[in-house]
C-alpha positions as CSV (number, residue, x, y, z in Angstrom):
1,M,-15.5,2.7,4.6
2,N,-17.1,5.8,5.9
3,E,-13.7,7.3,6.7
4,L,-12.6,6.6,3.2
5,K,-15.6,8.3,1.8
6,E,-15.1,11.3,4.0
7,Q,-11.5,11.6,3.0
8,H,-12.4,11.4,-0.7
9,H,-15.0,14.1,-0.2
10,L,-12.4,16.3,1.6
11,D,-9.9,15.7,-1.2
12,L,-12.4,16.9,-3.7
13,I,-12.9,20.1,-1.7
14,W,-9.2,20.6,-1.6
15,D,-9.0,20.2,-5.4
16,A,-11.7,22.7,-5.9
17,Y,-9.9,25.2,-3.6
18,K,-6.4,24.7,-5.0
19,N,-7.2,24.3,-8.7
20,N,-10.1,26.7,-9.1
21,N,-9.7,29.1,-6.1
22,D,-13.2,28.1,-5.1
23,L,-14.2,30.4,-2.2
24,K,-17.0,28.1,-1.2
25,A,-14.5,25.2,-0.9
26,R,-12.2,27.5,1.1
27,D,-15.1,28.2,3.6
28,L,-15.8,24.5,3.9
29,L,-12.2,23.8,4.7
30,L,-12.1,26.5,7.3
31,E,-15.2,25.0,8.9
32,E,-13.5,21.6,8.9
33,Y,-10.2,22.8,10.5
34,I,-11.4,25.5,12.9
35,P,-11.5,22.9,15.7
36,L,-7.7,22.4,15.1
37,V,-7.2,26.1,15.8
38,K,-9.1,25.7,19.1
39,Y,-7.1,22.6,20.0
40,V,-3.7,24.2,19.4
41,A,-4.7,27.5,21.1
42,G,-6.0,25.5,24.1
43,R,-2.7,23.6,24.5
44,L,-0.7,26.8,24.4
45,A,-3.0,28.5,26.9
46,L,-2.0,25.9,29.5
47,S,1.5,27.3,29.4
48,L,0.5,30.9,29.6
49,P,-0.5,33.2,32.5
50,H,-4.2,33.4,33.2
51,N,-4.5,37.0,31.9
52,V,-3.9,35.8,28.3
53,E,-7.3,35.3,26.7
54,T,-7.8,32.0,24.8
55,G,-10.0,33.9,22.4
56,D,-6.9,36.1,21.4
57,L,-4.9,33.0,20.8
58,E,-7.6,31.5,18.6
59,S,-7.7,34.8,16.6
60,F,-4.0,34.7,15.9
61,G,-4.3,31.0,15.1
62,F,-7.0,31.6,12.5
63,F,-4.5,33.6,10.4
64,G,-2.0,30.7,10.8
65,L,-4.7,28.3,9.4
66,L,-5.3,30.6,6.4
67,D,-1.6,30.7,5.7
68,A,-1.4,27.0,6.0
69,M,-4.2,26.4,3.6
70,E,-2.7,28.8,1.0
71,K,0.8,27.2,1.2
72,Y,-0.2,23.5,1.6
73,D,0.8,21.2,-1.2
74,Q,-1.4,18.1,-1.5
75,L,1.3,16.3,-3.5
76,R,3.7,16.2,-0.5
77,N,3.5,13.2,1.8
78,I,2.3,15.1,4.9
79,K,-1.1,15.4,6.5
80,F,-2.6,18.8,6.4
81,E,-3.3,18.7,10.2
82,T,0.4,18.1,10.9
83,Y,1.5,20.9,8.6
84,A,-1.2,23.3,9.8
85,S,-0.7,22.7,13.5
86,T,2.8,24.1,13.3
87,R,1.7,27.1,11.2
88,I,-1.1,27.8,13.7
89,R,1.3,27.6,16.6
90,G,3.7,29.9,14.9
91,A,1.1,32.4,14.2
92,I,-0.1,32.4,17.8
93,I,3.4,32.9,19.1
94,D,4.1,35.7,16.6
95,G,0.8,37.3,17.8
96,L,1.9,37.1,21.4
97,R,5.2,38.6,20.6
98,S,3.5,41.5,18.8
99,M,1.5,42.2,22.0
100,D,4.8,42.2,24.0
101,W,2.8,40.4,26.7
102,V,5.8,39.2,28.7
103,P,7.0,41.9,31.2
104,R,10.6,43.0,30.8
105,S,11.3,41.8,34.4
106,T,10.1,38.3,33.5
107,R,12.3,38.2,30.4
108,S,15.2,39.3,32.7
109,K,14.5,36.4,35.1
110,A,14.4,33.9,32.2
111,R,17.7,35.2,30.9
112,S,19.3,34.9,34.4
113,L,18.1,31.3,34.7
114,E,19.3,30.4,31.3
115,T,22.7,32.1,31.9
116,Q,23.3,30.2,35.1
117,I,22.3,26.9,33.5
118,Y,24.7,27.6,30.7
119,R,27.5,28.5,33.1
120,L,27.0,25.5,35.3
121,T,26.7,23.1,32.4
122,N,30.2,24.2,31.2
123,E,31.7,24.1,34.7
124,L,30.2,20.7,35.7
125,G,30.4,19.0,32.3
126,R,26.8,17.9,32.8
127,N,23.3,19.4,33.2
128,P,23.0,21.0,36.7
129,E,20.5,19.8,39.3
130,D,17.7,22.1,40.5
131,S,19.5,22.5,43.8
132,E,22.7,23.6,42.1
133,I,20.9,26.2,40.0
134,A,19.1,27.6,43.0
135,A,22.5,27.9,44.8
136,A,24.0,29.7,41.8
137,L,21.1,32.1,41.8
138,D,21.5,32.5,45.6
139,V,17.8,31.7,46.2
140,S,16.0,29.1,48.2
141,P,14.7,26.0,46.4
142,E,11.1,27.3,47.0
143,R,12.0,30.6,45.3
144,Y,13.7,28.8,42.4
145,Y,10.5,26.8,41.7
146,E,8.6,30.0,41.9
147,L,10.9,31.5,39.3
148,L,10.3,28.5,36.9
149,N,6.5,29.2,37.3
150,E,7.0,32.9,36.6
151,V,9.0,32.4,33.4
152,R,7.1,29.5,31.9
153,G,5.5,31.7,29.2
154,T,8.9,32.7,27.9
155,T,9.8,29.1,27.0
156,L,7.4,29.0,24.0
157,F,9.2,28.3,20.8
158,S,8.1,27.6,17.3
159,L,9.3,25.7,14.2
160,D,8.2,28.8,12.4
161,E,11.2,30.8,13.7
162,A,14.0,31.7,11.3
163,V,17.2,29.7,11.8
164,T,19.3,31.8,9.4
165,T,19.1,35.2,7.8
166,D,22.1,35.1,5.5
167,S,21.9,36.3,1.9
168,Q,21.7,32.7,0.4
169,N,19.0,31.4,2.8
170,D,16.9,34.5,3.4
171,N,15.0,33.9,6.7
172,L,15.1,30.1,6.3
173,K,12.8,28.6,8.9
174,L,13.2,25.4,10.8
175,L,9.7,24.4,9.7
176,D,10.9,24.5,6.1
177,L,13.8,22.2,6.9
178,V,11.6,19.7,8.6
179,I,8.8,19.3,6.0
180,D,10.2,20.6,2.7
181,K,11.4,17.8,0.5
182,D,12.7,20.2,-2.2
183,I,15.3,22.0,-0.1
184,S,18.7,22.7,-1.5
185,H,21.9,20.7,-0.7
186,D,23.1,23.5,1.6
187,E,19.8,23.6,3.4
188,R,19.8,19.8,3.8
189,L,23.2,20.0,5.4
190,L,21.9,22.6,7.8
191,Q,18.9,20.4,8.5
192,N,21.0,17.5,9.4
193,E,23.2,19.7,11.6
194,I,20.3,21.2,13.5
195,V,18.6,17.8,14.0
196,E,21.9,16.3,15.3
197,E,22.5,19.2,17.6
198,L,19.0,19.1,19.0
199,S,19.0,15.3,19.4
200,G,22.3,15.4,21.3
201,A,21.0,18.2,23.6
202,I,17.8,16.2,24.4
203,E,19.9,13.1,25.2
204,K,21.7,15.1,27.9
205,L,18.5,16.0,29.7
206,S,17.4,13.9,32.7
207,E,15.2,10.9,32.0
208,R,12.2,12.7,33.6
209,E,12.8,15.9,31.5
210,Q,13.0,13.7,28.3
211,L,9.8,11.9,29.3
212,V,7.9,15.2,29.8
213,L,9.0,16.5,26.5
214,A,8.1,13.3,24.7
215,L,4.6,13.1,26.4
216,Y,3.9,16.8,25.7
217,Y,5.2,17.2,22.1
218,Y,4.9,13.7,20.6
219,E,2.1,12.1,22.6
220,E,0.3,15.5,22.9
221,L,-0.8,14.9,26.5
222,T,-1.8,17.9,28.5
223,L,0.4,19.0,31.5
224,K,-2.4,17.6,33.8
225,E,-2.4,14.3,32.0
226,I,1.4,14.1,32.3
227,G,1.1,14.8,36.0
228,H,-1.2,11.7,36.3
229,V,1.4,9.6,34.5
230,L,4.3,10.8,36.6
231,D,2.2,11.0,39.8
232,V,3.1,14.7,40.4
233,S,1.2,17.9,40.3
234,E,0.4,19.8,37.1
235,S,2.5,22.7,38.5
236,R,5.5,20.4,38.9
237,V,5.2,19.1,35.3
238,S,5.2,22.7,34.2
239,Q,8.4,23.4,36.1
240,I,10.1,20.3,34.6
241,H,9.1,21.4,31.2
242,T,10.3,25.0,31.7
243,K,13.7,23.8,33.0
244,A,14.1,21.4,30.1
245,I,13.5,24.1,27.5
246,L,15.8,26.6,29.3
247,T,18.4,23.9,29.4
248,L,18.0,23.1,25.7
249,R,18.3,26.8,24.9
250,S,21.5,27.1,26.9
251,M,23.0,24.1,25.2
252,L,22.1,25.3,21.7
253,K,23.1,28.9,22.5
254,N,26.2,28.8,20.3
255,H,24.6,26.9,17.4
C-alpha cells in the first residue's frame, strides 16, 4: 500500500513537471533519481582505470539524467529508471570520450586484439580460444591476459551510439530502436536486423562468456559478485568480459 502511495505521489510530481514545467517538481525528481546516477557511475567505474574519478563520471551522468527527464514520455510502457539508466550511461561514455582519457597506445592494443579475433574467427569458423589469440599475437598467455586488463576501458559501449547517419535516419541511435514504439517501418526493419545480428553473435560466444554478459548486463551483478558465482577472481571476470565484447565487435564489424 505504501509503495502505491509513493508511486502515486511520484506520478503527480511528474505531471507537474511535464504539464506545467514546474521547476520545484523538477528539483524533487532530481533528488529522487540522483542515487541512480551514482549507481550507474559506480558500475562503470569498476571497468575503468583507477585514475578515472568517480566524481567526474557522476557529473557527466547528471547531464544524462537531465536529458532523460526532458525526453521521457510517461505514456510509454517503460519505467523511467530503465530509460534513464541508458541515457545516464551514454552521457558518461560521451564525457569520457570528450576527455580522450584512453591513451593512443591502449586503443592500438585493443584494435590489434580485435583484428586477430576477427581474422581467427574467419579462418577457424568459430570463436578462437585464448591460447590461439595469444599465439596469433606472438605473446605469452600471461602477457595476453595483461593486454585484456589494459584495454578493458575501451570495451565500453552504449545504446546511445548512432547506428546510422544516412539522410533518411539522421543519427538514428540504437536506444531509439530499442525503446521507441513509434519508429518508422524502415527503422523497425533495421531494429529487427540489429537484434538478430547481435543475438546470433552472442550465441557464438562460449557459455562462460554468455553467462558473464547475462549476469553483468541483465542481472546487474558487479564483477566481484560474478567472480563469487563463477568461483574465479574479479580480475578474471573482467578479462572474460573484455574478450567477449571484443569478440562481439569483431563479429559485428561488417554490420
